[in-house]
C-alpha positions as CSV (number, residue, x, y, z in Angstrom):
1,M,-22.0,1.0,4.3
2,L,-24.2,4.0,3.8
3,G,-22.9,7.5,4.0
4,A,-19.3,8.6,3.3
5,A,-17.3,11.7,3.0
6,S,-15.9,12.4,-0.4
7,L,-12.4,13.8,-0.5
8,T,-10.1,15.2,-3.1
9,G,-6.3,15.4,-3.1
10,C,-3.6,17.4,-4.8
11,Q,-0.5,16.0,-6.5
12,D,2.4,17.4,-8.4
13,K,3.4,15.9,-11.7
14,A,7.1,16.7,-11.2
15,R,9.6,14.1,-9.9
16,Q,10.4,14.8,-6.3
17,D,13.6,16.7,-5.8
18,V,15.8,14.8,-3.4
19,F,18.0,17.9,-2.7
20,T,15.1,19.8,-1.3
21,T,13.8,16.9,0.8
22,P,14.6,17.3,4.5
23,N,16.6,14.5,6.0
24,A,15.1,12.5,8.9
25,T,16.2,9.9,11.4
26,C,12.8,8.1,11.4
27,A,12.7,4.5,10.2
28,A,10.3,1.6,10.5
29,M,11.0,-2.1,9.9
30,M,8.8,-3.8,7.3
31,P,7.5,-7.4,7.7
32,T,9.4,-10.3,6.1
33,V,7.0,-13.2,6.3
34,S,7.7,-14.1,2.7
35,G,11.4,-14.6,3.6
36,T,10.5,-17.0,6.4
37,R,8.0,-18.8,4.2
38,T,10.3,-19.3,1.2
39,Y,13.7,-19.7,2.8
40,A,15.1,-23.3,2.6
41,P,18.5,-24.0,4.2
42,R,21.1,-25.7,1.9
43,Q,21.3,-29.5,2.4
44,A,24.5,-30.7,4.0
45,D,27.1,-31.3,1.3
46,S,30.7,-31.7,2.4
47,Q,31.9,-31.1,-1.2
48,N,30.1,-27.9,-1.6
49,E,30.4,-26.2,1.8
50,K,30.8,-22.7,0.3
51,L,27.7,-22.8,-1.8
52,P,24.8,-20.5,-0.8
53,P,21.5,-21.8,0.5
54,N,19.3,-23.6,-2.0
55,S,16.6,-21.0,-1.6
56,V,14.7,-18.3,-3.5
57,V,15.9,-15.8,-0.8
58,A,19.3,-15.9,0.9
59,Y,18.1,-15.1,4.4
60,P,15.0,-16.2,6.3
61,D,14.4,-12.8,8.0
62,P,16.4,-10.0,6.3
63,E,16.3,-6.5,7.7
64,T,14.1,-4.3,5.5
65,P,13.9,-0.8,6.9
66,A,11.7,1.9,5.5
67,Y,13.2,5.4,5.9
68,C,10.8,8.3,6.3
69,D,12.9,10.7,4.2
70,R,12.8,8.4,1.1
71,P,10.0,8.4,-1.6
72,L,7.6,5.6,-2.0
73,S,9.4,4.6,-5.2
74,D,12.5,3.9,-3.2
75,T,10.9,2.0,-0.3
76,L,8.6,-0.3,-2.2
77,P,11.4,-2.2,-4.1
78,T,13.3,-2.8,-0.9
79,S,10.4,-4.7,0.7
80,L,10.6,-8.4,0.3
81,E,6.9,-8.6,1.3
82,L,5.9,-6.3,-1.5
83,A,8.0,-8.0,-4.3
84,D,4.9,-9.0,-6.3
85,Y,3.2,-5.6,-5.8
86,T,6.3,-3.7,-6.9
87,R,6.7,-5.8,-10.0
88,A,3.0,-5.2,-10.8
89,L,3.5,-1.5,-10.3
90,S,6.4,-1.6,-12.7
91,V,4.7,-3.5,-15.5
92,T,1.6,-1.3,-15.3
93,D,3.8,1.9,-15.3
94,L,2.5,3.1,-12.0
95,L,5.8,2.9,-10.1
96,P,7.3,6.0,-11.8
97,L,4.2,8.0,-10.5
98,L,5.4,7.3,-6.9
99,Q,8.7,9.0,-7.7
100,R,6.8,12.3,-7.8
101,K,6.3,14.8,-5.1
102,G,2.7,13.8,-4.8
103,P,1.8,13.2,-2.1
104,Y,0.3,9.7,-2.3
105,T,-1.0,7.3,0.3
106,V,-0.4,3.7,-0.7
107,F,-2.3,0.7,0.6
108,A,0.2,-1.9,-0.6
109,I,-0.9,-5.5,-1.3
110,P,1.5,-8.2,0.2
111,N,2.7,-11.2,-1.8
112,S,0.4,-13.8,-0.3
113,A,-2.7,-11.8,-1.2
114,L,-1.6,-11.1,-4.8
115,E,-0.5,-14.7,-5.2
116,H,-3.9,-15.9,-4.0
117,Y,-5.6,-13.6,-6.4
118,A,-3.4,-14.8,-9.3
119,A,-4.2,-18.4,-8.5
120,Q,-7.9,-17.7,-9.0
121,Q,-7.4,-16.1,-12.4
122,A,-7.5,-18.1,-15.7
123,G,-3.9,-19.0,-16.5
124,G,-2.6,-17.7,-13.3
125,D,-0.3,-15.1,-14.9
126,V,-1.8,-11.7,-13.9
127,F,1.3,-10.0,-15.4
128,A,0.5,-11.2,-19.0
129,Q,0.0,-8.4,-21.5
130,P,-3.7,-9.1,-22.1
131,K,-4.4,-8.9,-18.3
132,R,-2.5,-5.7,-17.6
133,P,-5.5,-3.3,-17.9
134,T,-7.3,-5.3,-15.2
135,L,-4.1,-5.3,-13.1
136,H,-3.6,-1.6,-13.6
137,H,-7.2,-1.0,-12.4
138,L,-6.6,-3.2,-9.3
139,L,-3.4,-1.4,-8.4
140,A,-4.7,2.1,-9.1
141,Y,-7.4,1.3,-6.5
142,S,-4.7,0.9,-3.9
143,I,-3.2,4.4,-4.4
144,V,-4.9,7.5,-2.9
145,P,-3.8,11.0,-3.8
146,G,-3.0,13.1,-0.7
147,H,-1.1,12.6,2.6
148,W,-3.3,10.5,4.9
149,A,-1.5,9.6,8.1
150,P,-3.4,7.3,10.5
151,E,-4.5,10.1,12.9
152,Q,-5.8,12.1,9.9
153,I,-7.8,9.1,8.6
154,K,-9.3,8.5,12.1
155,A,-10.2,12.2,12.5
156,A,-11.9,12.3,9.1
157,I,-13.8,9.1,9.9
158,Q,-15.2,10.6,13.1
159,A,-16.3,13.6,11.1
160,A,-17.8,11.7,8.2
161,P,-21.5,10.8,7.8
162,N,-22.1,7.4,9.4
163,H,-18.4,7.4,10.3
164,V,-17.4,6.1,6.9
165,L,-14.7,7.9,4.9
166,A,-14.5,7.7,1.1
167,L,-10.9,8.1,-0.1
168,P,-10.6,8.9,-3.8
169,T,-8.2,6.6,-5.6
170,L,-6.4,6.7,-8.9
171,A,-9.0,4.2,-10.2
172,D,-11.6,7.0,-9.9
173,L,-13.4,4.8,-7.4
174,P,-13.7,5.4,-3.6
175,L,-11.8,3.3,-1.1
176,Y,-13.9,3.3,2.2
177,A,-12.2,3.6,5.6
178,Q,-13.9,3.1,9.0
179,L,-12.9,2.0,12.5
180,D,-13.3,-1.6,13.6
181,P,-15.9,-1.5,16.4
182,A,-14.0,-4.1,18.5
183,S,-10.4,-2.7,18.2
184,G,-10.9,0.9,17.1
185,Q,-8.3,0.2,14.4
186,I,-8.7,1.5,10.8
187,I,-10.1,-1.0,8.3
188,V,-10.5,-0.4,4.6
189,G,-12.7,-1.9,1.9
190,N,-14.8,-1.5,-1.2
191,G,-18.2,-1.2,0.5
192,E,-19.3,-4.6,-0.9
193,S,-17.1,-7.3,0.7
194,T,-15.4,-7.8,4.1
195,P,-13.0,-4.9,4.8
196,A,-9.3,-5.5,5.1
197,R,-7.3,-4.9,8.3
198,L,-4.1,-3.0,8.1
199,W,-0.8,-4.9,8.6
200,V,1.5,-1.9,8.6
201,N,-0.2,1.2,9.9
202,G,1.2,4.2,8.1
203,I,4.9,4.6,7.5
204,P,5.7,8.2,6.8
205,Q,7.4,8.8,3.4
206,S,8.9,11.9,1.9
207,N,6.1,11.9,-0.7
208,G,3.3,10.3,1.2
209,V,2.3,7.4,3.5
210,L,2.8,3.7,3.2
211,Y,0.3,1.1,4.6
212,F,0.2,-2.7,4.1
213,V,-3.2,-4.3,3.9
214,Q,-3.7,-7.9,5.1
215,S,-5.9,-8.9,2.2
216,L,-6.7,-7.9,-1.3
217,I,-9.3,-5.2,-1.9
218,L,-11.0,-5.4,-5.3
219,P,-12.4,-2.3,-6.9
220,P,-16.1,-2.0,-6.2
221,T,-18.6,-2.8,-8.9
222,H,-21.0,-0.2,-7.7
223,I,-20.4,3.2,-6.1
224,M,-22.5,4.0,-3.0
225,A,-24.2,7.3,-2.9
226,P,-23.4,9.1,0.4
227,T,-26.5,10.3,2.2
228,T,-24.8,13.6,3.2
229,P,-21.9,14.4,0.9
230,T,-19.1,16.3,2.4
231,I,-16.3,17.7,0.2
232,A,-13.0,18.3,1.8
233,A,-9.4,18.6,0.6
234,A,-7.0,15.8,1.5
235,P,-4.4,16.9,4.0
236,I,-1.0,17.3,2.3
237,A,1.1,18.8,5.0
238,S,3.8,16.4,6.4
239,V,3.1,15.0,9.9
240,P,6.1,15.1,12.2
241,A,7.9,11.8,11.9
242,V,8.2,9.6,15.0
243,T,11.1,7.2,15.3
244,R,9.7,3.7,15.6
């Protein structure tokens, strides 16, 4: 990718005040593939009929709604599909940041992608203390200051040089967004490897926007120099919620 628009965002360091957050009726259902994948029904046992299923999770497809009037810090722990991501945010002390007014746009990493990444690391335990700086850097790259709804990202891509948008992240490295030529859908990447498609395309939150990516995006090792830099402020105004 050659050209990109560089953007900056604003965030508030204070914790979001729930009493001043407007209520909403908007909600979206989050995916539960991990539940289906890990659920195992209890084997028939006439002497233990009342025992729960012998499974890591109690239900194969639990309802996991995301409410638009809740902060990211409330929604992430309720997602079965983001259990590993939420734990990683907790051990790296990034989750408390998502309690704040922000706003923040999060490109959350699902369990399967993080588990695949962990399996490729020496020892396999990416939560171990010696590996936490690397984990922190990886997760910081998934968080963008500012309120970036799908329509705002698409509009900025169209206006950006070469139609590539550089979103500033908490890792101080740009996350690049563009439109897939075949589908017209947003894809995001580091500018070096194959971009990731979005699994969940922008759930409004009271302090930002939540996306799920389909695959892990590693921070780039080199930063591309845009041919025609354009500096613009990240949009922070809330977009009217749509019931889904």
